[in-house]
N, C-alpha and C positions, 0 to 999 in steps of 0.2 A: 503494499500500499505506500509505503514511504517513497519506492522507486517511482511510483506512477504521480505522485503529488510533484516530486522533482521533475520528471519528463515534462509535466503539463507546463512547465514555467520556460522551458526552452523553445518557444515560438518563435520562428523568424520572420519577422516583417521587412518589407522591403519599404525603403523611404521614397516615396514617389510624391511630388507634387501634384496636386490636383486642381482644377479649375482652369479659365480662360484667361489668356493674357491680353489686356486690353491697352492699346496705344493710346497716346494722350490725345489725338484727335478724336477718338470715339468717345472718349469721356468728357469733353468740352462740349458737345451738342446737346442742345435742351430738347431737342425732338425725341420722341417716344414712338417707335413704330409699335402699333397696335391694332389686333383685329379680334373682332368678337364672333365667336361661335356659341351657340345656344343648342344644349342636347337635351331633348325630351325624351323622359323614360315611362315606359307603360310596364309597372311592376320592375323586374331587374332587366328588361330589355329596354333596348334604344328604340324609340318609336320614330324620332326625324330627328334632323338638324337643320337649323338655320343657321345659313353662312353669307358673308358677302359676296355678291355677284361678282363675274369676271369682271365687268366693267368699273364696278367699286372697287375690287382689288387692283386693277390696273391704275386707276387714278391715285390712290395711296401710295402705290410704287413710284408714280412719277412725282409725287409729291416729296416723297422720301429722298428721291434720288436727287432732286432739286436742293435740298437741304444738306445732304452729304457733299455734293460738289459744292458748297459755300455761296450758293447764289441766292439763297433765301434764308432768314431766321425769323 
């Protein structure tokens, strides 16, 4: 039993940095990209999804591209 207790303390853990690197340009932007998707359930199953149309998503992407290129704030 003592050997089992000693062996359990010898767990090798790799030191891995987790997360995403953010460059300074990405941090300065005040614009937040967001999309709203509404999920409706019927019991435990998904009944339907409401999401932006392709035209709405394209308009949001165009607006975000202008902001990322530094033309609009």
